[in-house]
VEXDREN-2710 file (C-alpha; in Angstrom, 1 decimal):
% VEXDREN-2710
k/r/px/py/pz
1/MET/98.5/79.6/91.7
2/THR/96.3/78.8/88.7
3/PRO/96.0/81.1/85.7
4/ALA/92.5/82.0/86.8
5/ASP/93.8/82.9/90.2
6/GLU/96.5/85.1/88.6
7/ILE/93.9/86.9/86.6
8/ARG/91.6/87.4/89.5
9/THR/94.5/88.7/91.7
10/ALA/95.5/91.2/89.0
11/ALA/91.9/92.3/88.6
12/GLU/91.6/92.8/92.4
13/LYS/94.8/94.8/92.6
14/LEU/93.9/97.0/89.7
15/ARG/90.4/97.5/91.1
16/ALA/91.8/98.6/94.4
17/LEU/94.3/101.0/92.8
18/ALA/91.7/102.5/90.5
19/THR/89.2/102.9/93.3
20/ALA/91.8/104.6/95.6
21/ALA/92.9/106.9/92.7
22/ALA/89.3/107.9/91.9
23/ASP/88.5/108.5/95.6
24/ASN/91.6/110.6/96.0
25/SER/91.2/112.6/92.8
26/GLY/87.4/113.2/93.2
27/SER/86.5/111.5/89.9
28/SER/86.8/108.2/88.2
29/THR/87.3/109.8/84.8
30/TRP/90.4/111.8/83.9
31/HIS/91.3/113.8/80.8
32/ALA/94.2/115.8/79.5
33/THR/94.0/119.4/78.3
34/ARG/96.6/120.2/75.7
35/HIS/98.2/123.6/76.0
36/PHE/98.9/125.4/72.7
37/PRO/96.8/123.0/70.5
38/ASP/97.6/125.2/67.5
39/GLN/101.3/124.2/67.9
40/PRO/101.6/120.6/66.7
41/ASP/105.1/120.1/68.4
42/SER/103.9/121.4/71.8
43/THR/103.8/118.6/74.4
44/PHE/102.4/120.6/77.3
45/THR/99.3/119.2/78.8
46/THR/97.4/119.3/82.1
47/LEU/96.0/116.1/83.5
48/TRP/92.6/116.6/85.2
49/ALA/90.2/114.6/87.2
50/THR/87.0/115.4/85.3
51/GLY/84.9/118.0/87.1
52/ALA/87.5/118.2/89.8
53/ARG/91.1/119.4/90.2
54/PRO/94.3/119.0/88.3
55/LEU/96.1/115.8/89.2
56/LEU/99.6/117.3/89.1
57/GLY/100.5/119.7/91.9
58/GLY/103.4/121.7/93.1
59/GLY/106.3/122.4/90.8
60/GLY/107.6/125.8/90.0
61/ARG/110.9/127.3/90.7
62/GLY/113.0/124.8/92.6
63/ARG/110.1/122.5/93.4
64/VAL/109.4/119.2/91.9
65/PRO/105.8/118.6/90.8
66/TYR/103.9/115.8/92.5
67/VAL/100.8/113.7/92.5
68/HIS/99.1/112.3/95.5
69/ALA/100.1/108.7/96.3
70/PRO/96.9/106.9/95.2
71/VAL/97.0/108.7/91.9
72/GLY/100.7/108.0/91.4
73/ASN/100.3/104.4/92.4
74/TYR/97.5/103.9/89.8
75/ALA/99.4/105.7/87.1
76/ALA/102.5/103.5/87.8
77/ALA/100.3/100.4/87.7
78/MET/98.9/101.4/84.3
79/ASP/102.3/102.1/82.7
80/PRO/103.0/101.7/79.0
81/ALA/103.9/98.0/79.3
82/VAL/100.4/97.3/80.8
83/GLY/98.8/99.5/78.1
84/LEU/100.6/97.5/75.3
85/LEU/99.4/94.2/76.8
86/LEU/95.9/95.6/77.0
87/THR/96.1/96.5/73.3
88/ASP/97.0/92.9/72.6
89/LEU/94.1/91.6/74.6
90/LEU/91.7/94.0/72.9
91/ASP/93.0/93.0/69.4
92/ASP/92.5/89.4/70.4
93/LEU/88.9/90.0/71.5
94/ALA/87.9/92.4/68.7
95/ASP/86.5/89.8/66.3
96/GLY/84.7/87.9/69.1
97/ASP/84.8/84.3/70.0
98/ASP/84.3/81.3/67.7
99/GLU/80.7/82.3/67.2
100/GLY/81.6/85.9/66.6
101/VAL/80.2/87.1/69.9
102/VAL/82.1/90.2/71.2
103/ASN/83.0/90.2/74.9
104/PRO/80.9/93.0/76.4
105/TRP/83.7/94.0/78.8
106/ALA/86.2/94.3/76.0
107/LEU/83.7/96.6/74.1
108/ALA/83.1/98.7/77.3
109/VAL/86.9/99.1/77.7
110/ALA/87.2/100.1/74.0
111/ARG/84.4/102.6/74.3
112/ALA/85.9/104.2/77.4
113/LEU/89.3/104.5/75.7
114/ASN/87.7/105.9/72.5
115/LYS/86.1/108.7/74.6
116/GLN/89.5/110.0/75.6
END
């Protein structure tokens, strides 16, 4: 497999996972609502599909919380290791190519992340 094939395969996999998660959750944009924002040490948040429902269900006394499989599969695919590699990629692309032209997809990713 060539490097280009590897990149395209990864993009295809991530696209399929993201599409399935968006379809299952009812939205392609998600956000977290922090509980007790006036308490800086509080780590309680709710993850929402924007304009839809919370992404974490169940839980409570004696019950383990869950997410639907497409949402969990996407979250697992976008784990911190992937996030750190994406930061390296964005850092590498930030100043543009040899002519200073910034990759428009890198800028779109950055803008989407900065909206969170």
